[in-house]
C-alpha positions in Angstrom: 13.4 47.2 -51.1 12.6 45.7 -47.7 14.8 46.0 -44.6 17.1 43.0 -44.4 15.9 40.4 -42.0 17.8 39.5 -38.8 20.8 41.8 -39.7 23.9 41.5 -37.5 24.7 44.9 -36.3 28.2 46.3 -36.6 30.5 46.0 -33.5 30.5 49.8 -33.2 26.7 50.0 -33.0 26.5 47.0 -30.7 28.9 48.7 -28.3 26.8 51.9 -28.3 23.6 50.0 -27.7 25.1 47.9 -24.9 26.4 51.1 -23.2 23.1 52.8 -23.5 21.1 49.7 -22.5 23.1 47.5 -20.2 20.0 46.1 -18.5 19.2 42.5 -19.1 15.6 43.6 -19.2 16.1 45.6 -22.4 17.6 42.8 -24.6 14.9 43.0 -27.2 15.1 46.8 -27.4 18.9 46.6 -27.8 19.2 43.6 -30.1 16.0 43.6 -32.1 13.9 46.8 -32.1 16.5 49.5 -32.5 18.6 47.6 -35.1 15.4 46.7 -37.1 14.3 50.3 -37.2 17.8 51.5 -38.2 17.7 49.0 -41.0 14.3 50.5 -42.0 15.9 53.9 -42.2 18.6 52.5 -44.6 16.0 50.8 -46.7 13.9 54.0 -47.0 16.9 55.9 -48.2 17.7 53.3 -50.8 14.0 53.2 -51.9 13.8 57.0 -52.2 16.8 57.1 -54.5 14.8 55.0 -56.9 11.7 57.3 -56.8 12.7 59.8 -59.4 9.0 60.6 -59.9 7.3 61.8 -56.7 3.6 61.6 -57.3 0.3 61.6 -55.5 -0.8 58.2 -54.3 -4.5 59.1 -54.8 -5.2 58.8 -51.1 -5.3 61.0 -48.0 -4.5 60.2 -44.4 -7.1 60.8 -41.7 -5.7 64.2 -41.0 -6.6 65.2 -44.6 -3.0 65.3 -45.9 -2.7 64.0 -49.5 -0.4 61.0 -49.5 2.5 60.7 -51.9 3.9 57.4 -53.3 7.0 58.0 -51.2 4.9 58.3 -48.0 3.3 54.9 -48.7 6.7 53.3 -49.5 8.3 54.6 -46.2 5.2 53.5 -44.2 5.4 50.0 -45.6 9.1 49.6 -44.8 8.8 50.7 -41.2 5.9 48.3 -40.7 7.9 45.5 -42.3 10.6 46.2 -39.7 8.2 46.1 -36.9 6.7 42.8 -38.1 10.1 41.2 -37.4 10.2 42.5 -33.8 8.1 40.2 -31.5 8.4 42.6 -28.6 6.6 45.4 -30.6 2.9 44.6 -30.1 1.2 47.7 -31.4 2.0 50.6 -33.8 0.5 53.8 -35.1 1.7 56.3 -37.6 0.9 59.7 -39.0 -0.3 58.0 -42.2 -2.5 55.5 -40.3 -3.1 57.1 -36.9 -5.0 54.2 -35.3 -3.1 52.1 -32.8 -3.3 48.5 -34.1 -1.7 45.2 -33.3 1.5 44.5 -35.2 1.1 41.5 -37.5 4.1 39.3 -36.9 4.6 37.1 -39.8 7.1 34.7 -38.2 9.9 37.2 -39.0 8.9 37.5 -42.7 8.0 40.7 -44.4 4.7 41.2 -46.1 6.7 42.9 -48.9 9.6 40.5 -49.1 10.2 36.8 -48.8 13.3 37.2 -46.6 13.2 35.4 -43.3 15.5 35.5 -40.3 17.4 32.5 -39.1 15.7 30.1 -36.6 18.3 31.1 -34.0 17.7 34.8 -34.3 13.9 34.2 -34.2 14.2 32.1 -31.1 16.4 34.7 -29.3 14.1 37.6 -30.3 11.0 35.6 -29.0 12.7 34.9 -25.7 13.6 38.6 -25.2 10.1 39.7 -26.3 8.5 37.5 -23.6 9.7 40.0 -20.9 9.5 43.2 -23.0 6.5 44.9 -24.6 6.7 48.0 -26.8 4.5 50.2 -28.9 5.9 52.4 -31.7 4.5 55.7 -33.0 6.1 57.2 -36.1 6.1 59.7 -39.0 7.4 57.6 -41.9 8.5 60.5 -44.1 8.5 64.0 -42.5 8.9 66.7 -45.1 7.5 64.8 -48.0 6.3 68.1 -49.5 9.9 69.1 -50.1 11.1 65.8 -51.5 10.3 66.6 -55.1 13.0 69.3 -55.3 15.4 66.7 -53.8 15.8 68.4 -50.4 16.7 66.5 -47.3 13.8 64.8 -45.5 13.5 62.4 -42.7 11.7 59.8 -40.6 10.7 60.2 -36.9 10.1 57.2 -34.7 9.2 57.0 -31.0 9.4 53.8 -29.0 7.2 53.4 -25.9 7.0 51.0 -23.0 3.8 49.0 -22.9 1.0 48.1 -25.3 -0.2 51.6 -25.9 1.3 55.1 -26.2 -2.1 56.8 -26.0 -2.6 58.9 -22.9 0.8 58.0 -21.5 3.5 60.3 -20.1 6.4 60.6 -22.5 8.8 61.2 -19.7 7.8 57.9 -18.0 6.9 55.7 -21.0 8.9 56.9 -24.1 12.2 55.0 -23.9 13.8 55.7 -27.3 13.5 57.6 -30.5 15.1 57.8 -33.9 15.5 60.7 -36.3 16.5 59.3 -39.8 18.0 61.8 -42.3 17.8 61.3 -46.0 20.1 63.7 -47.7 23.5 63.4 -49.5 24.3 60.9 -46.7 22.0 58.6 -44.7 22.4 59.1 -41.0 20.3 58.6 -37.9 20.3 60.2 -34.4 19.2 57.7 -31.7 18.1 58.8 -28.2 17.6 56.3 -25.4 16.3 57.1 -21.9 15.0 54.2 -19.8 13.9 54.3 -16.2 16.9 53.8 -13.9 19.4 54.5 -16.8 21.4 57.4 -18.0 20.1 59.2 -21.1 22.1 58.7 -24.3 22.1 60.3 -27.7 24.4 59.3 -30.6 24.6 59.5 -34.4 25.3 56.7 -36.9 25.9 56.6 -40.6 24.1 54.0 -42.7 24.6 52.4 -46.1 22.4 50.1 -48.1 23.6 47.3 -45.9 21.9 48.9 -42.9 23.3 48.0 -39.5 25.7 45.4 -40.9 28.1 48.2 -41.9 26.8 51.0 -39.7 29.4 53.5 -38.7 29.4 55.6 -35.6 29.5 59.3 -36.6 29.3 60.7 -33.0 29.2 58.5 -30.0 27.7 61.4 -28.0 25.5 64.1 -29.5 25.4 67.1 -27.2 24.1 70.7 -27.4 26.5 73.3 -26.1 26.2 75.9 -23.4 28.8 78.2 -25.0 28.1 79.8 -28.4 30.8 81.9 -30.1 30.4 83.4 -33.5 27.5 82.5 -35.8 24.0 82.0 -34.3 21.3 80.2 -36.2 17.5 80.4 -36.4 14.8 78.4 -38.3 11.5 80.2 -38.3 8.8 77.7 -39.4 5.2 78.6 -40.3 6.5 82.1 -41.1 3.2 83.2 -42.6 1.9 83.2 -39.0 4.0 86.4 -38.4 1.4 88.3 -40.5 -1.2 87.6 -37.8 1.0 87.5 -34.7 2.8 90.7 -33.7 4.8 88.7 -31.2 6.2 86.3 -33.9 6.9 89.2 -36.2 8.8 90.9 -33.4 10.7 87.7 -32.6 11.8 87.1 -36.2 12.8 90.8 -36.5 14.9 90.4 -33.3 16.8 87.5 -34.9 17.4 89.5 -38.1 18.5 92.6 -36.3 20.8 90.5 -34.1 22.4 89.1 -37.2 21.3 85.5 -36.7 22.0 83.3 -39.7 18.9 81.8 -41.3 18.9 78.0 -41.6 15.4 76.9 -42.5 14.8 74.1 -45.0 11.0 73.6 -44.7 11.4 70.2 -42.9 11.5 69.6 -39.1 14.0 66.8 -39.3 16.7 68.6 -41.3 16.3 71.8 -39.4 16.7 70.0 -36.0 19.6 68.0 -37.6 21.4 71.3 -38.2 21.0 72.3 -34.6 22.2 68.9 -33.4 25.3 69.1 -35.6 26.2 72.7 -34.7 25.3 72.2 -31.1 23.0 75.2 -30.9 20.2 77.1 -32.7 16.6 78.0 -32.6 13.7 76.2 -34.2 10.3 77.9 -33.6 6.9 77.0 -35.1 4.0 79.0 -33.6 0.4 78.7 -34.6 -2.4 81.2 -35.1 -6.0 80.7 -35.9 -5.4 81.4 -39.6 -2.0 79.6 -39.9 -2.1 76.3 -38.2 1.1 74.2 -38.1 1.1 70.4 -38.7 3.4 69.3 -36.0 1.7 66.4 -34.2 2.5 65.5 -30.6 2.7 61.7 -30.7 4.3 61.3 -34.1 6.7 64.2 -34.2 7.0 66.3 -31.0 7.4 63.6 -28.4 10.2 61.7 -30.3 11.9 65.0 -31.2 11.7 66.2 -27.6 13.4 63.0 -26.3 16.3 63.5 -28.8 16.7 67.1 -27.7 16.5 66.4 -24.0 19.0 63.5 -24.3 21.3 65.9 -26.1 21.1 68.3 -23.2 18.2 70.7 -23.9 16.0 71.7 -21.0 12.5 70.0 -21.1 9.6 72.5 -21.3 5.9 72.5 -22.0 4.8 76.0 -21.0 1.6 77.3 -22.7 3.4 80.5 -23.9 6.1 78.6 -25.8 8.9 80.1 -23.7 11.0 78.8 -20.9 13.6 80.4 -18.7 16.8 78.4 -18.2 20.4 79.2 -17.2 19.6 82.9 -17.0 18.2 83.3 -20.5 14.9 83.0 -22.3 14.7 80.3 -24.8 12.1 79.4 -27.5 11.2 75.8 -28.0 9.6 73.5 -30.5 5.8 73.7 -29.9 4.9 71.1 -27.4 8.4 69.7 -27.2 11.9 70.4 -25.8 13.8 73.6 -25.8 16.8 74.3 -27.9 19.6 76.6 -26.9 20.0 80.3 -27.7 22.7 82.7 -26.7 
């Protein structure tokens, strides 16, 4: 299943994108890139529902991770979507981490014969002439927990210019998407362009993609006030066996009667925080227990979402930041999330 070509976005989605990106200079991002990637999220969800057998693809990515058939399928669908976006000139992914030119096939997918209308192709080409983007993505985050039918997701970062390598995410990363594949298909979209206000919203997707997209929350915000249940998600927990600090931190959450909400996947764990408006996600590393969170494909896009939702930005070497009178933990290399 390939993303539908040149889909007309729903009026609700168009309204959100126009509010987040009112600048004429961002027409392609607003009308082509973000809708195409949201269509890809919907197509991945539909494809995953047909993969009742999750199996090894017989290949490994350059990081040494064994690839699954679902990893390859999700990768292809996102690259199909990018092939329809003239303004996206390069792309790289966790499965193929070499920044390469996007092969634009006159709007056609290399996995589908569908083609956009001449009118939409012309409009996209005109917008692309003044906009240039590169995309870095993790096509299927949490693929190791997909066999038991747990929620997984996609992570996409969109950057200004021809390359994201060596660039400042605060200056060059302009949008990101977290796609959630669970009982429902949803996506959280963050937008922050120079000179504009940051925006973060959530949409619900069906097999028709952006054509029938519904706005779930027009504004996703973390809260400063936490009453009642407090949540924590301790990733890479085996590291606590080697790190007394991590063991003490986890013990603190338990003794303070925090509620455990850890699924084994970065996207669903952060999705829980974004829905509840608060929570802790922490993923430390030790020499013996190294985590697999990668800066370009996961942490930078996630950090943009969390910052646009109101979390304080932070990159301290200790993994802690002091904000609003309290110490907070953060995702390693990314943005902080709130703790009471």
